[in-house]
N, C-alpha and C positions, 0 to 999 in steps of 0.2 A: 571650662568656660565659666568659672566661678566669678572672676572679675571682668565685668563687661563695662563698656562705656557707650555713650550714645554720640551720634554725629547728627548735627541739626539739619532739618529740611523745613522749609517754611512754605506755607500756602496762604493766599489771601482770599477771604471770603467776606460777604456783606452780612452784617448782623445788625438788625434794626436800622438799616439804611446806611450804616457806617462801615468803611473798609477796615477790616480787622486782620491782623496777621496771627496765624496760629502755627505753632511749631510742633512737629511730630518727628521724633528722633529715631534713627535706625539703630538697631542693636549692633554693637561691635565688640569683638574679642581680639586680643593680641594687639601688638603695636609695631608690627614690621612694615617695611617699605613696600611689600607686595600686597595688593588688595585682592581678596577672593570674595566676590559678592555672590550671595545665594538668594534666589528668588523663590520663596516658599508660600504655600497656601495652607492655613492652619487646619483645615478640615480634610486635606488630601492625605491618604495613607502613605503615599510615596514621599511627600514632603516631610511628614513626621519621621519616616524611616531615615531620610537624609539629615534632618535636624540632629537626631541622636548619634550620628557619625561625626558631627563637627568637633566634638570634644577630642576624639582620637586624631583627627586631621591636625588640630591645632597643637596637640602634644607631640605628634611626630615631626611636624614642620618646625615648631618652636614659635613661641609668642614673639620673639624678637625678629623673626623672619617674615611673618605673614600677619595681615589683619583680616579677620573674617567678619563680614558685614551681612546682616540679614535684612532683606527687603520683602515686605508682604506683597504678594501678587494674587489678585482675585482670579479664580478659574471658574468661568460660568457653568461648566458642566458639573460642578459640585453644588448641591443644593444649599442655599443660604450663604454661599461663599461671599458674595458681595456685601451682604448685610454684616457678616461676622468680621470681615476685613475692615469695613468702615467703622465698626464698633471698636475694634482694637485701635485703629488709627485715632479715633475720636478720644478714647481713653488716654492715649499717649500724649494728647495735647494738654491734658490736665496737669496741675502742679504735681510733681512727683511721678508723673506718668511714665 
């Protein structure tokens, strides 16, 4: 998964009374016609274990056959999950995020 690309997601929020569009991009690897979306939580040990298996999945399936896309999903039973996921998404809206 060395070469990744991002797919755009937009959200609209109010900043200083003005409607502002912020973009947070999902991480994607591969460029195949089949989409495999993975919903992960960064503090979950099972999500971390799954994340480290995605390289092998993409290598076996082939980058021309499948696109792997990661979505962050907060899990309330993990302490600080909501805060950490929001921080990552906020950082992703910055230039070069």
